[in-house]
C-alpha positions as CSV (number, residue, x, y, z in Angstrom):
1,X,-11.8,55.7,-4.2
2,X,-15.2,54.4,-3.3
3,X,-16.9,53.9,0.2
4,X,-20.2,52.4,1.2
5,X,-22.1,53.3,4.4
6,X,-25.3,51.6,6.0
7,X,-27.9,54.2,6.3
8,X,-31.5,54.6,7.8
9,X,-33.6,56.0,5.0
10,X,-37.1,55.9,3.8
11,X,-37.9,55.5,0.0
12,X,-38.9,59.4,-0.4
13,X,-37.3,60.6,-3.5
14,X,-37.3,64.1,-2.2
15,X,-35.4,63.3,1.0
16,X,-32.7,61.1,-0.9
17,X,-32.1,63.9,-3.4
18,X,-31.4,66.3,-0.8
19,X,-29.1,63.7,0.9
20,X,-27.4,62.9,-2.4
21,X,-27.1,67.0,-2.7
22,X,-25.5,67.5,0.8
23,X,-22.8,64.5,-0.1
24,X,-22.1,66.3,-3.2
25,X,-21.1,69.4,-1.7
26,X,-18.3,67.9,0.0
27,X,-15.2,68.8,-1.9
28,X,-13.5,65.9,-3.4
29,X,-16.9,63.9,-4.1
30,X,-17.8,63.3,-7.7
31,X,-20.8,60.8,-7.3
32,X,-23.0,59.2,-5.2
33,X,-26.0,56.6,-5.1
34,X,-28.3,55.1,-2.7
35,X,-29.3,51.6,-3.0
36,X,-32.9,51.4,-1.7
37,X,-33.1,47.7,-1.4
38,X,-29.9,47.2,0.9
39,X,-30.3,50.8,2.5
40,X,-26.5,51.7,1.5
41,X,-24.9,54.7,0.0
42,X,-22.4,54.3,-2.2
43,X,-20.0,57.7,-2.3
44,X,-17.3,58.1,-5.1
45,X,-14.7,60.4,-3.9
46,X,-10.7,61.0,-4.3
47,X,-8.2,60.6,-1.9
48,X,-8.2,63.7,-0.3
49,X,-12.0,63.0,1.5
50,X,-11.7,60.9,4.2
51,X,-14.2,58.3,5.0
52,X,-14.7,60.1,8.3
53,X,-15.8,63.1,6.7
54,X,-18.2,61.7,4.6
55,X,-19.7,59.9,7.7
56,X,-19.7,62.9,9.6
57,X,-22.0,64.5,7.1
58,X,-24.1,61.3,7.2
59,X,-24.3,61.6,11.1
60,X,-25.5,65.4,10.6
61,X,-28.0,64.1,8.6
62,X,-29.0,61.6,10.9
63,X,-29.0,58.7,8.5
64,X,-26.5,56.5,10.5
65,X,-25.6,55.6,14.2
66,X,-22.4,53.7,13.2
67,X,-21.0,52.8,9.9
68,X,-18.6,50.3,8.4
69,X,-19.3,47.7,6.0
């Protein structure tokens, strides 16, 4: 599966690497990338990971207020 989320981020590569690392720690996530021009994170994951689980991690990182594309 692929889920996309609108995020609020700067272009700091160090910060974004930490974001990708944290998302990658979710069991069932096997890839993620950030589109810096559109401020969207795309997360590739198995069916066992819900969109809500990923959204909660993004909220913990204070990257989103609400998300849905």
